[in-house]
N, C-alpha and C positions, 0 to 999 in steps of 0.2 A: 504493500500500500504506500501511497505518497505521504510524505511528511507534511505536517501542518504548514511549515514554512514555505514548502513548494506550492501548496494550494493557495496560500495567501498571495504569493507572487503572481499567480494566474488571474486573480480577481480583476486587476486593472485592465486586462486584455479581453475580458468577457463583455460582449455586447448585450446591453440590457434593453435595447429597443430595436425595432425593425424599421428600415427605410421603405415606406410604402407610397404607392401612387394609384391612379385609376385609369383604366382604358377610356379614352374619349372618342377614338375614331379608328376604323380599320379601312385601309385603302389598298386594294390589290394584295401585295405580299407584305405590306408594312402595317405595323400596329403603332398608333400614336397614344401616348400616355401623359397625363398630367402628373409629373413626378414619376418615380422617386428620384432623389439625388443620386447620381451615378456618373460613371465615366465611360468613354468609348471602350467597347470590348467586355464590359461587365455582363455577367449572366444574371438574368432576372427570372423569377417564378411568377407566372400569371395564374392566379387562383380562380378556377372556374366557378366555385361555389360561394365566393365572396366571404368566406369565413376566416381566411388567413391560415388555415391548416393545410397540410400537404396531402389531403385525401385525393384531390383532383387538381393537378397543375400542368401547365405547359411551360417548357423552358424556352426562353428567348434571349437574344443578345442585343445590347445597345449598339446601334450602328450609326446614330446621328442625332442631332438636335435641331429644333426649329423654334427659336425664341424660348418659351418656357415648356415646350413640348419635347418629350423624349421619344425618339423614333426607335422602335424595336423590330427585329426580324425573328420569327419563331424557328426553332429547330425541327418542329413537326408541323402538322396541318393546323389551320386556324378556325376550323368550322364551328367549334364549340365556344369561341370567345364572343362575349357580348359587351355592350357598353356598360361601364361601371365595374368591370372585373378588377379586383385588387392586383396590383403589380408590386412585387417585393424584390428589392435589389439585394443580391448576395455580396456586393462590394468587391468582387474578384472575377477574373476571367475564367474561361473553361479550364478545368483540371481533369486529369485522367489518372488511373492506377496502372503502374507498370512494374514488371519484375520478371525474374527468370521463369516463373510458373505460367507465364502467358504464352510461351512457345507452343505452337501447334493449335492456337486458338484463332477463330475468325471473329473480328470485332466490328462494331459499328463506329460511326464518327465520334461518339461520346465515350468510346473505350469499353463498351459493354458487349458481352458475347451475343452474337446474332441468334444463336440457338436457345436463348433465354436461360442458359445455365448460370450458375453463380460464379462470380470471380473468385479465384483461389485466394487463400490467405497469404500474408507476408508481402504484399505489394506496396510500392512507394508512390506517393502522389507527386505529379509533375504538372506544370503548365504546358498547354499545347503551343502557345506562342512564346518563343524565346529568341534572344539575339544570336546572330551568327558568331562563331569564334572570332576573337581578335585576329586581325591579319598577321600580326607578328608572332602569334603563338601557334600558327599552323606550320607543322614540319613539312619540308619539301617532299613531294611524292617521288620515291626512288625504287619502289618494289613492284614487280608485276603481280597482277591478279588474274588467275586462270578463270575463264568462264565456260570452257568446254565447247566452244563454237570455233571451228577452224578459221573461218573468215575473220573473226574478231581477234582471236589469240595470235594469228599469224600476221594479218595485214593491218590490224587496227588495235594493237596491243594496249590493254587498259592497265592502269596502275591503281594500287590501293589508295582510295580517297579521291579518285577521279570522278568527274560528273559528265555523263554522256547523254546526248539526246538521240532518240530513235524517231526519225521523221518518216512518215508514210501516210498515204491516203487510207481510206477504209478498206478492210478486207485484203490487205497485202501481207499479213502475218505478224503483226506487232505482238499480240498476246501469245502466239505460239513461240516466238523468239524469246519473250520474257520467261515462258515456262521452261524452255531449254536452259537458259542461263541460271534460273533458280535451282534446277535439279543438278546441274553440272558444276556450278561454281565452287571454288575452294574457300569462299567466305564462310565465316563461322555461323552466321545467322542471316536469314532473309526477312526483310520487312516489306510487304507488298501492299500497295495502296491501289484499289480498284475504284476509280472515281467516275461516277456517272455512267456505270455499266448498265447494260440491259440485265434485268433480274435473272433471266435464263442463263446468262453467261457466267455469273459468279460461281455457281456450283460446278458448271462445266470446266471453268478454268482450274478450280481447286482439284477436281477429280481426274480430269483428262490431261491438262497442260502441266499442272504441278505434280500431281500424283502423291501417293503416300510417302515416297522417299523425300520429295521436296517439302511436303507439308510438315514432316517430322522436325525440320529445323527452320520453320517459317512462322511468321505472324502475319495474318491477312487483315487489312482494314478495308471494308467494302461499304460503299454507299451507292445506291442505284439511281438511275436517271429520274425516277419518279419522286425522289426526295427533294425537299426544299434546297434552294441555292446555298444557304448557309451550311447545311449539312455536307454538301459536296466540298465546300471550301474547308470545313473543319476536318473532313476525312484526310485531306492532304497534310494539314498541320498536325493532326493526331499521329499519323504514320511517321512523320518527321520527328516528332517528340519522342516516340517509342525508339526510333533508331538512335537518336541522340543519347538516350538513357544507356543503351548497351555500348555505344561508343565510349561514353564516360567511364564504363566499367573495364575499358581496355580491349574491347573486342573489335574485330574487323567485320563490319556490317555491310550487307548489300541492301540498298533501298531501291525498290522498283515502283514507279508510279505510272499508272495507265488511266487517264492521261492528263498531262498538265494543261492541255487545251481546254478540257472541261472545267478545270479549276478557273481558268481565265474567263470562260463563258459564264460561270456562276458569279464571279466577281462583277462582271458586266451587268448581270441582272440586278445585283444589289446596288451598284453604282447608279444605274438608271432609275431605280426605285426611290433612292434618296435624293435625286435631283441633279446628279452629275451630268455635265454636257457630254454627248457622244463625240469622240475624237476620231482616231484612225479607224476607218471602216466600222464605225459604230462602237468600238471599244472605248470605255471611259478611262480617264487618266489613272484612276486607282488600280486598274488592271496592270499597267506597266510599272506601278509602284510596288505592287504585291509580289510580282514575279521574282525580283532579286532578293527580297526578304525571305522568300520560301527557299529558293534554290541555293542561296549562299549559306544556308544553315548546314548543308551537308559538306563532305570533304573531311580533311584531317583536323585533329586538334592534338593537344599534348598527351592525350590518353589513348586514343585509338583512331579509327577511320570509318567513314561512311562512303562507300563507293555507290554512286547513284546512277540509275538508268531512268530517264524520263521520256515517255513516249509523247510525241507531238502529232496530233491529227491535222493534216494539212488539207484544206478545202481544194478540191479539184486538182490534187497533186501539185499545188503551187507552193514551192519551197520558200518563196519570198513573201508569203502573207504575213501580217503584222506579228502574230504570236510566234510563228516559226522564226521570224527574223530576230525578235527580241530574245527568245530562249537561246538561239544559236550564239548570240553575242555574249551570253552569260556563262554558258557551259564550257567545258574543257575538250569538247570534241562532238562530232555528230556522225550518226550512222543513218544512211538513207536507204530505205527499202523501195525498190523500183518495181512498179506494176508490170513493166515490160518483161522483166526477168521472171516475175511470178507467173505471167502468162505463158512463158516458155518452159515452166516446170522447174525452175532453179530455186530451190529453197535451202536455207533462208535467202530471200531475195535481196541480198545486200549488194548495193552498187558501190564497189570499193573505189571507183574513180570519183564519186561525188562525196565520199565519206572521208573523215580524217580523225585521227587521235592526236591531239596537240602535245601529248606527253610521250608518244612512242619513241621519239629520237633520244629522249633522256633516260628511259628505263630499259630499252632493249639493247642487246649486244650489237656492235657495229656490223658484224656479219649478217645478223638477222635483218637489220635495217636495210642493208645494201641489197639483200635478196628480195625483200618486199618491194623496194623501189624498182628493181629490175622487172619483176612480174607486173608491177603497175604500168611500167613503160610498154611492155609487150601487149598487155591487155588494152591499153589506150590506143596503141597503133592498130590493133585488129579492129577495135570498135570504130575508129575513124575511117578505116578502109572497108568496112563490112559491106556496105552497099555495092561498091565496085566489085568486091570478091563474089558476092551472091549472084550478080547478073553476068559474071564472066568477063567483065571489062578489064580485070587485072591479069596481066601476063606474068607467070612465074619467072623470077630472075631479074625483074625490073628493079626491085628494091630488096636488098638483103634483110633490112629490118622488118619489112612486111612479110617476107618469106618466113622469118623466124616466128613472127606473131601468128601466122597461119598454122605453123607446126605445133606451137605450144598452146594455142587457144583451147583445144579440148582438155589438155592437162590442167590448165588454170581453172577452167570451168568446173572440172571434176574436183579440184581442190576446194573451191568455194561452195560446192554442194555438200549437204550433210543431212542424214536422216534425222527425223524428229526425235528418236530415242537414242541416237548415237552419242556417246560421251567419249570425247577424244582428249587426251591430256595435252597440256600446253607444250610439253617437250616433244611429243610426237608431231603436233601441228607445226612447230618451228622447224623440226628436222625435215619434214616433208617440203616445207616452203624453201628452205635453204637448198635442198636437193634440186628442186625445180628451178630456182634462181641460178644455180651453178650451170645447169643444163642450158638455160636460156642465154647465159652469158657466153657459153663456149660453142653454141651452135654455129 
């Protein structure tokens, strides 16, 4: 039991009153309340029975102010809210429970198990919104991280703590590639955020793409497309906070988010609802402010690392649309999935000519880098001349470089292909790449 002196010390910190307000208006997605005293980001309870107890509440978050009016957005639906409902401010932002016992669980944006089970004991409370690590406390990235995908390990080598974007249109294989990485990676733990997914796809991803092997060392945070915009945003921040907790425990964590585009679209909904002017292609300024705050939280710190893969859904396969352009400028590399390659049956459909790992030259051996550059040159030469080759307009012997490219194109394509369930070590991938590069250089 606690000593009397300890209990006396707690007394000044105990709140003896509640900050309350009342709902005065509901417009679209937004709830307007007269009071309570609160700050941006504070969680509030809206009491549906007006008694102030917690028998029937809806959680909401303060997203803005208009003179004396507090503007809230609910985490759930608003159909039971009526004028005059009591609004209680908790005086703090959203917090979740994290710990080692969460591994293998599927959670919602609030950190609660989706299957309605009870959270295990011994968890720690953390805030979902935190500041990125100080720039000067981030150790340089110097160690490779295997992901078990030949095209990435060989041609786009990733380092522990690197942040990579996977850019693709719909139906080109983003989720499948994430599943391959989650199963095959040498990272100690996966934290997977499924943001704005179709309800059907959540279970399919867990059972088909991730599988029991991947799930045994993963935590999944899932929020479906039918949930409010605020829940979709909180899903991204909750997953990032979970990854940060394990990083601070000294672990090498893999964070995968599918997709950051839906986070941006959710933030646009909120921004427009609170009166922000639409800017670039209808996206509000807050969208481009929230992206670096979210993406910069991953990476290395003095304790461990978070290697992050963020998928970016590009409209009409336009790689220069605003969100894709903004995300590409923040991250440490990008992987482009090409619909043309997918249509040809090349999976994963990674276009290595349009993809880049900004840290590969710093973490890979010189022989490895040279071989990758040589294969890239041959592949580029073949693609540039492919139309002439296919129509028979190119005559063998005209160009030694094109002749080499024609000879090695089937081998390069075969190297870039990989079966969905194949797990190939980074050592085998690099050895095969160097062998191909040596052959291409001597042909």
